[in-house]
SERO-4910 file (N, C-alpha, C, O; in steps of 0.05 Angstrom, whole numbers):
BEGIN
 pado doro    nc1    nc2    nc3   cac1   cac2   cac3    cc1    cc2    cc3    oc1    oc2    oc3
  Unk    A     17    -24      0      0      0      0     18     25      0     39     25     12
  Unk    A      8     46    -14     22     71    -14     25     82     14     10     75     32
  Unk    A     45     99     17     48    113     42     32    139     41     34    154     21
  Unk    A     17    145     62      1    169     62     10    187     85     19    178    106
  Unk    A      9    213     80     17    233    100     43    246     94     58    237     76
  Unk    A     48    267    108     72    283    104     66    312    104     45    321    113
  Unk    A     85    328     94     81    357     93     57    366     77     49    353     57
  Unk    A     44    388     86     19    397     75     23    421     58     38    440     65
  Unk    A      9    422     35      7    446     18    -22    456     21    -41    441     14
  Unk    A    -25    480     32    -51    492     36    -58    509     12    -43    527      5
  Unk    A    -81    503     -1    -91    519    -24   -117    531    -15   -138    517    -17
  Unk    A   -117    555     -6   -141    568      5   -158    580    -16   -160    605    -19
  Unk    A   -171    563    -31   -189    572    -52   -209    550    -59   -203    526    -57
  Unk    A   -234    558    -66   -254    539    -75   -250    535   -105   -237    551   -119
  Unk    A   -263    514   -116   -265    509   -144   -239    508   -159   -236    518   -182
  Unk    A   -219    496   -148   -194    491   -162   -199    470   -183   -206    447   -176
  Unk    A   -196    477   -208   -205    458   -230   -182    442   -241   -158    448   -236
  Unk    A   -189    422   -257   -169    404   -268   -150    418   -287   -127    409   -291
  Unk    A   -159    440   -300   -141    455   -317   -120    470   -301    -98    475   -311
  Unk    A   -126    476   -276   -106    489   -259    -88    467   -246    -65    473   -241
  Unk    A    -99    444   -242    -83    422   -230    -62    413   -251    -39    411   -245
  Unk    A    -71    408   -276    -52    402   -298    -64    415   -323    -84    406   -333
  Unk    A    -50    436   -333    -60    450   -357    -64    431   -381    -48    413   -385
  Unk    A    -85    436   -396    -92    419   -419    -69    417   -439    -67    397   -453
  Unk    A    -52    437   -441    -31    436   -461    -11    413   -456      5    406   -474
  Unk    A    -12    401   -433      6    379   -426     -7    351   -429      6    331   -422
  Unk    A    -31    350   -437    -45    325   -439    -35    306   -461    -44    283   -463
  Unk    A    -18    316   -477     -6    299   -498     18    282   -487     28    265   -501
  Unk    A     27    288   -463     49    273   -451     41    244   -449     18    237   -444
  Unk    A     61    226   -452     55    198   -452     62    184   -426     57    159   -424
  Unk    A     73    198   -407     79    186   -381     69    204   -359     67    228   -362
  Unk    A     62    192   -337     54    207   -314     76    225   -304     71    248   -296
  Unk    A    100    215   -304    123    231   -294    127    256   -310    136    277   -299
  Unk    A    121    256   -336    123    280   -352    104    302   -344    108    325   -350
  Unk    A     82    294   -331     63    314   -321     73    328   -296     65    351   -291
  Unk    A     90    315   -281     99    325   -255    108    354   -254     98    369   -237
  Unk    A    126    363   -272    136    390   -269    115    412   -274    120    435   -269
  Unk    A     92    404   -284     72    424   -292     48    425   -272     29    439   -277
  Unk    A     50    410   -250     29    410   -231     23    438   -220     42    453   -212
  Unk    A     -2    446   -221    -12    472   -211      2    496   -223      1    518   -212
  Unk    A     14    492   -247     28    513   -261     11    537   -266     21    560   -265
  Unk    A    -14    533   -272    -32    556   -279    -50    565   -256    -68    581   -260
  Unk    A    -45    555   -232    -62    563   -209    -55    591   -201    -32    597   -195
  Unk    A    -75    608   -200    -72    635   -191    -81    637   -162   -105    635   -156
  Unk    A    -63    641   -144    -69    643   -116    -47    660   -103    -23    654   -105
  Unk    A    -55    681    -89    -36    699    -78    -15    685    -60    -22    669    -43
  Unk    A     10    690    -66     32    679    -50     39    650    -58     58    639    -47
  Unk    A     26    639    -78     32    611    -86     52    611   -109     49    625   -129
  Unk    A     73    595   -106     93    591   -126     93    562   -135    102    545   -120
  Unk    A     84    556   -159     82    528   -168    110    514   -171    111    490   -173
  Unk    A    131    530   -171    158    518   -173    173    519   -146    196    512   -144
  Unk    A    159    527   -125    171    531    -99    174    505    -83    164    484    -90
  Unk    A    187    508    -60    192    485    -42    166    474    -31    164    450    -27
  Unk    A    146    491    -26    121    481    -14    108    459    -30     99    439    -19
  Unk    A    108    462    -56     96    442    -74    115    418    -77    106    395    -78
  Unk    A    141    423    -79    160    401    -82    160    382    -58    164    358    -61
  Unk    A    156    393    -34    158    378    -10    131    366     -1    130    348     15
  Unk    A    109    376    -12     82    368     -4     76    339    -10     84    328    -30
  Unk    A     61    327      8     51    300      4     21    299      8      7    280      1
  Unk    A     10    321     19    -19    324     24    -27    352     16    -12    371     22
  Unk    A    -50    355      3    -61    381     -3    -87    384     14   -103    366     16
  Unk    A    -90    408     25   -114    416     39   -125    440     23   -111    460     19
  Unk    A   -150    437     14   -162    458     -2   -191    462      6   -201    449     25
  Unk    A   -204    481     -7   -232    487     -1   -251    471    -19   -242    453    -33
  Unk    A   -276    478    -19   -297    463    -33   -292    459    -63   -279    475    -76
  Unk    A   -303    437    -73   -305    431   -102   -278    428   -115   -274    437   -138
  Unk    A   -260    415   -102   -233    411   -113   -235    391   -136   -250    371   -135
  Unk    A   -221    397   -158   -221    379   -181   -244    383   -200   -250    365   -216
  Unk    A   -258    405   -199   -280    410   -218   -269    415   -246   -244    417   -249
  Unk    A   -286    417   -265   -277    422   -293   -277    397   -309   -295    380   -306
  Unk    A   -258    395   -327   -257    372   -345   -252    346   -330   -238    345   -310
  Unk    A   -265    325   -339   -261    299   -327   -237    285   -340   -239    274   -361
  Unk    A   -215    286   -326   -190    274   -337   -174    261   -315   -172    271   -293
  Unk    A   -163    238   -322   -147    223   -303   -120    236   -298   -106    231   -278
  Unk    A   -112    254   -316    -86    267   -315    -82    283   -289    -60    285   -279
  Unk    A   -104    294   -278   -102    311   -255    -91    294   -231    -72    302   -218
  Unk    A   -104    272   -224    -92    256   -202    -65    245   -209    -48    242   -191
  Unk    A    -60    238   -234    -34    229   -243    -12    250   -237     10    243   -228
  Unk    A    -18    275   -243      1    296   -238      7    300   -208     29    305   -200
  Unk    A    -14    297   -192    -10    298   -163      9    275   -154     28    279   -140
  Unk    A      2    251   -163     18    227   -156     47    229   -166     66    221   -152
  Unk    A     51    240   -189     78    244   -200     95    262   -183    119    261   -184
  Unk    A     82    278   -166     96    296   -148     96    285   -119    104    300   -101
  Unk    A     88    261   -115     88    249    -89     64    256    -71     64    249    -48
  Unk    A     45    269    -83     21    277    -67      1    253    -69     -7    245    -91
  Unk    A     -5    242    -46    -23    218    -45    -49    224    -32    -66    206    -32
  Unk    A    -54    248    -22    -79    254     -9    -87    283    -13    -70    301    -12
  Unk    A   -112    287    -18   -124    314    -19   -147    314      0   -164    296      1
  Unk    A   -148    335     17   -170    338     36   -185    364     29   -173    385     25
  Unk    A   -211    361     27   -228    384     21   -257    378     31   -263    355     36
  Unk    A   -273    399     33   -301    394     41   -317    379     19   -336    364     25
  Unk    A   -309    382     -6   -323    368    -28   -304    367    -52   -286    383    -55
  Unk    A   -310    348    -69   -295    344    -94   -314    341   -117   -338    334   -114
  Unk    A   -305    348   -141   -320    341   -165   -321    310   -166   -301    297   -160
  Unk    A   -344    300   -172   -350    271   -171   -329    255   -186   -318    235   -176
  Unk    A   -324    262   -211   -306    246   -228   -277    248   -218   -263    228   -218
  Unk    A   -269    272   -210   -242    275   -199   -238    257   -174   -218    243   -172
  Unk    A   -258    258   -156   -257    242   -132   -253    212   -139   -237    199   -128
  Unk    A   -269    203   -158   -268    175   -165   -241    168   -178   -230    147   -174
  Unk    A   -231    187   -195   -205    182   -207   -182    180   -186   -163    166   -190
  Unk    A   -185    195   -165   -165    193   -143   -166    165   -131   -145    152   -129
  Unk    A   -189    155   -124   -191    128   -112   -183    107   -133   -171     87   -125
  Unk    A   -191    111   -158   -183     91   -179   -153     88   -180   -143     67   -187
  Unk    A   -138    110   -174   -109    108   -174    -97    101   -147    -73    102   -144
  Unk    A   -114     95   -128   -104     88   -101    -96    112    -84    -81    109    -65
  Unk    A   -107    135    -91   -101    160    -76   -125    167    -58   -147    157    -63
  Unk    A   -120    183    -38   -141    191    -20   -153    217    -28   -139    237    -32
  Unk    A   -180    218    -31   -195    243    -35   -213    244    -10   -235    232    -11
  Unk    A   -204    257     10   -217    256     36   -235    280     41   -225    303     42
  Unk    A   -261    275     42   -280    296     47   -284    300     77   -291    281     92
  Unk    A   -280    324     87   -285    331    115   -304    355    116   -306    370     97
  Unk    A   -319    358    138   -336    381    140   -320    407    139   -296    407    146
  Unk    A   -332    428    130   -318    454    128   -306    463    154   -284    475    154
  Unk    A   -319    457    176   -308    464    202   -281    450    208   -263    461    219
  Unk    A   -279    425    199   -254    410    203   -233    420    184   -209    422    192
  Unk    A   -240    427    160   -221    439    141   -211    466    151   -188    473    149
  Unk    A   -230    482    163   -222    508    175   -201    503    197   -182    518    200
  Unk    A   -205    482    213   -186    475    234   -159    469    222   -138    478    233
  Unk    A   -158    453    201   -133    447    188   -119    472    178    -95    475    181
  Unk    A   -134    491    167   -123    515    156   -110    533    178    -94    550    173
  Unk    A   -118    528    203   -105    543    225    -76    536    228    -61    550    241
  Unk    A    -67    514    216    -39    505    217    -23    514    194      1    508    192
  Unk    A    -34    530    176    -20    536    151      4    555    154     20    556    136
  Unk    A      6    570    175     28    588    178     54    574    186     76    586    184
  Unk    A     52    549    194     75    533    202     80    511    182     63    507    164
  Unk    A    101    496    185    106    473    167     91    450    179    101    434    195
  Unk    A     66    447    170     48    427    181     53    400    167     60    399    144
  Unk    A     48    379    182     48    352    172     23    338    181     13    342    203
  Unk    A     13    321    163    -11    305    169     -3    276    167     10    267    148
  Unk    A    -12    260    187    -10    231    186    -38    219    186    -56    231    198
  Unk    A    -40    196    174    -66    183    171    -65    156    184    -46    141    182
  Unk    A    -86    150    199    -91    123    209   -116    113    194   -139    119    202
  Unk    A   -111     98    173   -133     89    156   -151     70    170   -176     71    168
  Unk    A   -140     52    186   -156     33    200   -173     46    221   -197     40    224
  Unk    A   -161     64    237   -176     79    257   -192    102    246   -207    114    261
  Unk    A   -189    108    221   -202    130    207   -199    156    223   -219    170    230
  Unk    A   -174    163    227   -167    188    240   -142    200    227   -125    185    216
  Unk    A   -141    226    226   -117    239    217   -107    257    239   -122    266    256
  Unk    A    -81    262    239    -68    280    258    -53    301    243    -36    294    226
  Unk    A    -58    326    250    -42    348    238    -25    359    261    -35    363    283
  Unk    A      0    364    254     19    374    274     36    396    262     45    394    239
  Unk    A     41    417    278     59    439    270     64    456    295     47    461    311
  Unk    A     88    466    296     96    485    317     89    475    345     82    492    362
  Unk    A     92    449    351     87    439    377     58    434    384     51    426    406
  Unk    A     40    440    365     12    435    369      2    412    350     14    408    329
  Unk    A    -18    398    359    -30    378    341    -60    375    347    -69    382    368
  Unk    A    -74    366    326   -102    361    328   -108    334    315    -96    328    294
  Unk    A   -127    320    326   -136    295    313   -164    300    303   -181    313    316
  Unk    A   -169    289    279   -196    292    266   -204    265    256   -189    251    242
  Unk    A   -229    257    263   -240    232    253   -250    236    224   -259    258    217
  Unk    A   -248    215    208   -259    216    181   -273    190    175   -269    170    189
  Unk    A   -288    190    154   -302    165    146   -293    159    117   -293    176    100
  Unk    A   -286    134    113   -277    125     86   -295    102     79   -294     81     92
  Unk    A   -310    104     57   -328     83     49   -312     57     44   -289     58     36
  Unk    A   -325     35     48   -312      9     46   -297      4     20   -274     -4     20
  Unk    A   -310      9     -2   -297      3    -28   -275     24    -34   -255     17    -46
  Unk    A   -279     49    -26   -258     68    -29   -233     59    -14   -211     61    -24
  Unk    A   -237     50     10   -214     40     26   -201     16     12   -177     13     12
  Unk    A   -218     -2      1   -207    -25    -13   -190    -17    -37   -168    -28    -41
  Unk    A   -199      4    -52   -183     14    -74   -156     26    -64   -135     21    -76
  Unk    A   -157     41    -42   -133     53    -31   -113     31    -23    -90     32    -29
  Unk    A   -123     11     -9   -106    -11      0    -95    -27    -23    -73    -38    -21
  Unk    A   -109    -29    -45   -100    -44    -68    -83    -27    -87    -74    -36   -108
  Unk    A    -79     -2    -80    -65     18    -96    -80     24   -122    -67     29   -143
  Unk    A   -106     22   -122   -123     29   -144   -135      6   -158   -132    -17   -150
  Unk    A   -150     12   -179   -165     -9   -194   -147    -30   -206   -154    -54   -205
  Unk    A   -124    -22   -216   -107    -43   -228    -98    -63   -207    -98    -87   -212
  Unk    A    -90    -54   -184    -83    -72   -162   -106    -89   -153   -103   -112   -147
  Unk    A   -129    -76   -151   -153    -90   -143   -160   -113   -162   -165   -135   -154
  Unk    A   -159   -107   -188   -166   -127   -209   -144   -149   -209   -151   -172   -211
  Unk    A   -119   -141   -208    -98   -161   -209   -100   -181   -186    -93   -205   -189
  Unk    A   -109   -172   -163   -111   -190   -140   -136   -209   -141   -137   -228   -127
  Unk    A   -154   -202   -159   -180   -217   -159   -186   -231   -185   -202   -249   -185
  Unk    A   -172   -224   -207   -180   -236   -233   -156   -250   -245   -158   -261   -267
***
């Protein structure tokens, strides 16, 4: 199973779409790794540098509502994974993006807005999130403080995550 958790990239905006996650001009690339350098390249967000350390070091993204809206393409989760990002936390996701995350064995974790607001309180420090998938809890820690938050992961979504996606799930069963 993939490793989940690590440094957090906070994207304080709603409706981050798949064209901002991976611009359409790169969809002709033939490998997931080729998408990596272009992750969030077109995202307009005050203080955000798509080539900076925050994105290079991130393993978890925390964002606002409707993450992954726009075009339905598998390339968006692939670009995240190519950069070592294995989990995105938001109050809601575009349906197809969310499913593409789980299909690839990645976490698209929906939390109530109040819980996401709590996570954003850690954004001024170098926050890290760890996940306990079995206990369905996450822990965010930064600057000597930490908070635990419970989450719910549907049975089949968890099965896909544990199998590292549909390919792993199918290979183990067929």
